[in-house]
N, C-alpha and C positions, 0 to 999 in steps of 0.2 A: 504494500500500500504506500501511496505517496502522501506525505504529511507536510504541514507548514502552510503559512498564509499565502505564499506565492504560487504554490502548486495546486491549490484547491480553487477551481473556477467558481465564480459567483453563480448562484442558482439562477436558472433561466426563469424569467417572469412567467407566472402561471397564465396561460391563455385566457383572455377575458378579464384579467385583473387590470385595473387602471391605476390611479393614484401616482405614486412616485415613479412608476415606470414610464410615464410620459405619454401613454396612449399609443394607439396604432400598433405597429408590428410588435408582437410579443408583449403587449401591454394595454389591452382595452381597445375600444372602438376607434378613438382618435379622429383625426380629420378625414374628410372624404378622400379615399385613395385617388380618385380622378383629379381632385384639386391639387394633389401633390405632384402630379406628373411633371410639371414644368418648374417646380420649386427647387432651389438649392439653398443651403445654409452657409452664411459667411462666417467662418471661424476667425477668431481674433489671433493675433501673433502669439500669445502665450499658449493657446490651445495647439496651434500648429507646431510650435517648438516642442511641446510636451510629446506629441505623437512622433515628431521627426527624430527625436533622440533615441527612440527605441525602448518602449516600456511594455509591460505585460499586456497582451491583447487576447481577449476571449471573443470568439465569433459565434453567432447564433442565427438561426432562421426557424422556419416552421413549415409544416406540410399543409395540405388543403384542409385537413381536419383540425388545424391549429395545434398539432403536437409539436413541441419544440425540439430542436437539435442543437448541439453545442460542442465546441472543441477549441482548444488553445491554438492560436496561430504560432507558427515557427518563424515568422518574420513580418515586417510591415514597413510601409513607406507612405509619405504624403507629399503632394506637390507643394511648391513654395506658396501658392495662393490658397491651399487647403481645399481645392475643388476636385482633386482626385486622390482617393485613398486606395491602397492595395494591401491586402493581407495575404499571407502565404499559409496554406494548409497542406498537411500530408494526406494524400488521397487515401492511403491504406487506413488511416485513422478517422477519416471524415466522410465516409461514403454517404451516409444519410444526410449530413449537413450539405454536402455539395449537391446532392440530388434535390434537396429542398430549395436551395438557392437557384438551381437551374430551372426548376418548375415554377417558382413564384417570383424570382428576381429579388426577393426581399432579404435583407441582411441587417443585423444589429451587431455592432462591435463595441466592446467595453475596453478602453485603454486605461490602465491604472499604474501609478508609480508605486512599486512595492514598499519603499521606505516611508512614504507619507500617506498612502492610500488616496492621493489626489486622483480622481477618476472622471473620465469623459466618456459618454455613450453617444455613438453616431448611428443613425439609421438611414436606410436607402431602400428604393423599390426597383432599381434597375441594375443590379449587380451582374457583372459578366465574368467569365472564367476563361483561362487559357493555361496550357502547360507551362511550367517554369522553364527558362532556358539559361544559357551561359551568362547572358547579360544580367540575370538576377542574382548571380553569385555574390557580387560585392555588397548588395543590399542585405542578403541573408547573413553574410559574414559580419557586417557592421552591426546588424541587429543582435547577433549572438554575443559579440564583444560588449555591446551596451548592456545586455541583460546580465552578463557575468558581473559587471560593475553594479548594476541596480540590485540584483538579487544578493550579491555579496554583502550589501549593506545591512541585510536582515539575517545574515549568518549562514548562508548556503554557498558552498564553494563552486569553483569552475566545473568540476566533474559532475556535480548535480545538475547544473544548468546545461552542460553539454549533452547529458543524457535526456533531459527534458525536451531539448530543442533539436535533437539529432534528426536530420532530414536529408536523405539522398536526393539529389536534384531531380532524378527521374520519377520520384514519388511526390513531388511538390506541385501544387496547383496555385496559380496567382488569381485572386479574386479582386476585381477593381470596381469601384463605385464612386458616385458623387453624392455626398451627404445631403439629405433633404430635411433632416432634423437633428438636433444635438441637445444633450441633456447633461447637466452637472450632476454626477452621481457620487461625488465625494461625500463620505459619511458626515452627517451634520444637518443643520436645519434647512439647508438649501438642496439637499439630495432630491433629485427628481425635477429640479427647476430647469425649464427650457433655456438653452443658450440662445439669446436673441441675436438676430442679424443686426449689424450696424444700420442705422437709418439711412435711406438713400436720399440724396439731395433732390428736392423738388425740381421738376423741369420748369424752365423759365416760361412765362406766359407767351402765348403766340400772339404777335401783333395783329390787331384787327384793322382791316382797311377802313 
């Protein structure tokens, strides 16, 4: 058995439960799915930096009957503007999860800093998959090194982290998505609060003839 705070993934939200899970995918009715199709969430610099440095990432989805599936990612990356997130899963460990993502397009990922429990949850409805290739190796290696440092702060050594994240490239699938909603899931009074997009500047009025 695997023990310790970083090895134990958070429980997947019970389908139909709302409240702190933010609604929608794996957490209640939420907004109209059709209304979300064109939406993206604008993450702030601190959230992007947190994900970019390589922290614990737990990936979840659900099937048509709302049964959840969940697995730890073995790598992640985020674009500089936060509009594209990629998580890496081992196919041999994640068959149900990958099947659910393929069938529904829906994904929820929890990123958490092991030493502080600072946690961000991202959700999307149009996730795509592809086999990992040689170009992904630097990302996976950087993620492993970051996790060795992060998990080491709570007392687990490099051998533990290496075993937890061992992933032959031919067994790795890259899952990419554009976040459509984000939630602060850091334990405390704000857990479950939606991360709001920065307000957009109003368009200047159109001159009238």
